[in-house]
LUMPAPA-818912 format. One record per residue (C-alpha): residue in three letters; x, y, z. Coordinates in Angstrom, 1 decimal. Layout:
<atoms>
resn | xx | yy | zz
ALA | X | Y | Z .
...
</atoms>
This chain:
<atoms>
resn | xx | yy | zz
MET | 48.0 | -19.0 | 4.0 .
LEU | 46.8 | -21.9 | 1.7 .
HIS | 43.7 | -21.6 | -0.4 .
LEU | 41.0 | -24.3 | 0.5 .
LYS | 41.7 | -26.3 | -2.7 .
GLU | 45.6 | -26.5 | -1.9 .
LYS | 44.9 | -27.1 | 1.8 .
TYR | 42.5 | -30.0 | 0.8 .
GLN | 45.3 | -31.6 | -1.3 .
LYS | 48.2 | -31.1 | 1.0 .
GLU | 46.8 | -31.2 | 4.5 .
VAL | 43.2 | -32.6 | 4.7 .
ILE | 43.6 | -35.7 | 2.5 .
PRO | 46.7 | -37.1 | 4.3 .
ALA | 45.2 | -36.3 | 7.7 .
MET | 41.9 | -37.9 | 6.9 .
MET | 43.5 | -41.0 | 5.3 .
GLU | 45.5 | -41.4 | 8.5 .
ARG | 42.6 | -40.8 | 10.9 .
PHE | 39.9 | -42.9 | 9.2 .
GLY | 42.1 | -45.4 | 7.3 .
TYR | 41.0 | -44.7 | 3.6 .
LYS | 42.8 | -46.7 | 1.1 .
ASN | 43.0 | -43.9 | -1.6 .
ALA | 42.6 | -40.2 | -1.8 .
ILE | 39.4 | -40.4 | -3.8 .
ALA | 37.6 | -42.1 | -0.9 .
VAL | 38.3 | -39.0 | 1.4 .
PRO | 35.1 | -37.0 | 1.8 .
ARG | 35.0 | -33.5 | 0.3 .
ILE | 32.7 | -30.4 | 0.2 .
GLU | 30.3 | -30.8 | -2.4 .
LYS | 28.2 | -27.5 | -2.3 .
VAL | 27.2 | -24.6 | -0.1 .
VAL | 23.6 | -23.4 | -0.1 .
ILE | 22.8 | -20.0 | 1.4 .
ASN | 19.1 | -19.5 | 2.3 .
THR | 17.1 | -16.6 | 3.8 .
GLY | 13.5 | -16.1 | 4.5 .
PHE | 11.8 | -12.7 | 4.4 .
GLY | 8.1 | -13.8 | 4.6 .
LYS | 7.4 | -12.2 | 8.0 .
LEU | 9.3 | -9.1 | 7.3 .
ILE | 7.4 | -8.1 | 4.2 .
SER | 3.9 | -9.3 | 5.3 .
GLY | 2.6 | -5.8 | 6.5 .
LYS | 4.0 | -3.8 | 3.6 .
THR | 2.6 | -2.6 | 0.3 .
SER | 3.5 | -4.4 | -2.9 .
GLU | 5.9 | -1.5 | -3.9 .
GLU | 7.7 | -1.7 | -0.5 .
GLN | 7.9 | -5.6 | -0.7 .
LYS | 9.5 | -5.4 | -4.2 .
LYS | 12.0 | -2.8 | -2.9 .
PHE | 12.7 | -4.9 | 0.2 .
CYS | 13.1 | -8.2 | -1.7 .
GLN | 15.5 | -6.4 | -4.2 .
ASN | 17.7 | -5.0 | -1.3 .
ILE | 18.0 | -8.5 | 0.1 .
LEU | 18.7 | -10.1 | -3.3 .
ASP | 21.4 | -7.5 | -3.9 .
ASP | 23.1 | -8.0 | -0.5 .
LEU | 23.0 | -11.8 | -0.8 .
SER | 24.4 | -11.6 | -4.4 .
LEU | 27.2 | -9.3 | -3.2 .
ILE | 28.1 | -11.8 | -0.4 .
CYS | 28.0 | -14.8 | -2.6 .
GLY | 29.4 | -13.5 | -5.8 .
GLN | 26.5 | -15.1 | -7.7 .
LYS | 23.0 | -14.0 | -8.4 .
ALA | 20.4 | -15.0 | -5.7 .
GLN | 17.2 | -16.8 | -6.7 .
ILE | 13.8 | -15.8 | -5.2 .
THR | 12.0 | -18.8 | -3.5 .
VAL | 8.2 | -18.6 | -3.7 .
ALA | 5.4 | -20.2 | -1.7 .
LYS | 4.3 | -23.6 | -3.1 .
LYS | 0.9 | -23.5 | -1.6 .
SER | -1.4 | -21.2 | 0.3 .
VAL | -1.6 | -21.5 | 4.1 .
ALA | -4.2 | -19.4 | 5.8 .
GLY | -2.6 | -19.7 | 9.3 .
PHE | 0.5 | -18.0 | 8.1 .
LYS | -1.3 | -15.5 | 5.8 .
LEU | 0.5 | -17.0 | 2.9 .
ARG | -0.6 | -17.2 | -0.6 .
LYS | 0.7 | -19.5 | -3.4 .
GLY | 3.3 | -17.9 | -5.6 .
VAL | 4.4 | -15.0 | -3.1 .
SER | 7.9 | -14.3 | -2.6 .
VAL | 9.0 | -15.8 | 0.8 .
GLY | 12.8 | -16.0 | 0.6 .
ALA | 16.0 | -16.1 | -1.5 .
SER | 18.7 | -18.8 | -1.9 .
VAL | 22.1 | -19.3 | -3.6 .
THR | 23.8 | -22.5 | -4.3 .
LEU | 27.6 | -22.3 | -4.7 .
ARG | 29.9 | -25.0 | -6.2 .
LYS | 33.7 | -25.2 | -7.1 .
GLN | 35.7 | -21.8 | -7.1 .
ARG | 32.8 | -19.7 | -5.9 .
MET | 32.2 | -22.0 | -3.0 .
ASN | 35.8 | -22.0 | -2.0 .
ASP | 36.0 | -18.3 | -2.1 .
PHE | 32.9 | -17.9 | 0.1 .
LEU | 34.1 | -20.5 | 2.6 .
GLU | 37.5 | -18.8 | 2.9 .
ARG | 35.7 | -15.4 | 3.5 .
LEU | 33.4 | -17.1 | 6.1 .
ILE | 36.2 | -18.8 | 8.0 .
HIS | 38.8 | -16.1 | 8.0 .
ILE | 36.5 | -12.9 | 8.2 .
GLY | 32.8 | -13.8 | 8.8 .
PHE | 33.1 | -15.9 | 11.9 .
PRO | 35.6 | -13.8 | 13.7 .
ARG | 33.5 | -10.6 | 13.0 .
SER | 30.2 | -12.1 | 14.2 .
ARG | 29.1 | -10.9 | 17.6 .
ASP | 29.2 | -13.3 | 20.6 .
PHE | 30.6 | -16.2 | 18.4 .
GLN | 31.8 | -19.1 | 20.5 .
GLY | 32.5 | -21.5 | 17.8 .
ILE | 30.3 | -24.0 | 15.8 .
ASP | 28.5 | -26.7 | 18.1 .
SER | 28.8 | -30.3 | 16.9 .
LYS | 25.0 | -30.5 | 17.2 .
SER | 24.9 | -28.4 | 14.0 .
PHE | 25.9 | -31.4 | 12.0 .
ASP | 23.4 | -34.0 | 10.7 .
LYS | 24.0 | -37.7 | 10.7 .
ARG | 25.6 | -37.6 | 7.2 .
GLY | 28.3 | -34.9 | 8.2 .
ASN | 26.5 | -31.9 | 6.6 .
LEU | 26.7 | -28.6 | 8.5 .
THR | 23.9 | -26.1 | 8.9 .
VAL | 24.8 | -22.8 | 10.7 .
GLY | 22.9 | -19.6 | 11.0 .
ILE | 24.2 | -16.2 | 10.6 .
LYS | 22.3 | -13.3 | 12.4 .
GLU | 23.5 | -10.4 | 10.5 .
GLN | 24.7 | -10.1 | 6.8 .
ILE | 26.9 | -7.1 | 7.9 .
ILE | 29.7 | -9.5 | 9.2 .
PHE | 30.8 | -9.9 | 5.5 .
PRO | 33.2 | -7.1 | 4.2 .
GLU | 31.2 | -6.6 | 1.0 .
ILE | 28.3 | -5.1 | 3.0 .
LEU | 28.9 | -1.7 | 4.5 .
PRO | 27.0 | -1.5 | 7.9 .
GLU | 26.3 | 2.3 | 7.3 .
LYS | 24.6 | 1.6 | 3.9 .
ALA | 22.7 | -1.6 | 4.9 .
ARG | 19.0 | -0.7 | 4.8 .
ASN | 17.7 | -3.9 | 6.1 .
ILE | 19.6 | -6.3 | 8.6 .
PHE | 18.7 | -9.9 | 8.0 .
GLY | 19.9 | -13.3 | 8.9 .
PHE | 20.5 | -16.3 | 6.8 .
GLU | 21.4 | -20.0 | 7.0 .
ILE | 24.4 | -21.6 | 5.5 .
THR | 24.4 | -25.3 | 4.7 .
ILE | 27.5 | -27.1 | 3.8 .
THR | 27.0 | -30.4 | 2.0 .
THR | 29.8 | -32.9 | 2.2 .
THR | 30.4 | -36.4 | 0.7 .
ALA | 31.0 | -37.8 | 4.2 .
LYS | 29.2 | -40.9 | 5.3 .
LYS | 29.2 | -40.3 | 9.1 .
LYS | 28.8 | -37.3 | 11.4 .
GLU | 32.4 | -37.8 | 12.7 .
GLU | 33.9 | -37.7 | 9.3 .
GLY | 32.1 | -34.5 | 8.4 .
ILE | 33.2 | -32.8 | 11.7 .
GLU | 36.9 | -33.8 | 11.2 .
LEU | 36.8 | -32.7 | 7.5 .
LEU | 35.5 | -29.2 | 8.4 .
ARG | 37.9 | -28.9 | 11.4 .
LEU | 40.8 | -29.7 | 9.2 .
PHE | 39.7 | -27.0 | 6.8 .
GLY | 39.8 | -24.5 | 9.7 .
PHE | 36.3 | -24.2 | 10.8 .
PRO | 36.0 | -23.2 | 14.4 .
ILE | 34.2 | -26.2 | 15.8 .
LYS | 33.8 | -26.6 | 19.6 .
SER | 35.3 | -29.9 | 20.9 .
</atoms>
């Protein structure tokens, strides 16, 4: 099994050049970054401040284990009374992965995460935006082998956004399909 970087060099670049008629290998789209995002605003709204800190820390620890990089807490930028939200309150966590950590995470996602998720039928092409970037939601963090289901205190979902340098939706879909993403036709 080839690692993503080798696969990109040996398989993806030639296939994309043939399919889309790129003149050189540098013009072929590539994966730029992966952003993992989760929101826990609703989950902590009825808890005391001590319980909130503990809950946030558990989610940050799990996210850091999955990504191999420390997760950042995202805070509310402004107060919204309708959502019972105050400025400066922790509402989520995010991680931005690039280069080797990104490749390692994507390999685990493709080969372990997607096959282990319940009722997974493949990624719908509607999950791509017009620039070829993919956003997919994961319902449970326990699909990753780093998280032991019996030790997971809180089950939470998160969103993965894969940003590519593709100019069109079709290029992004083909790029990720060649990498081995299970995309529905």
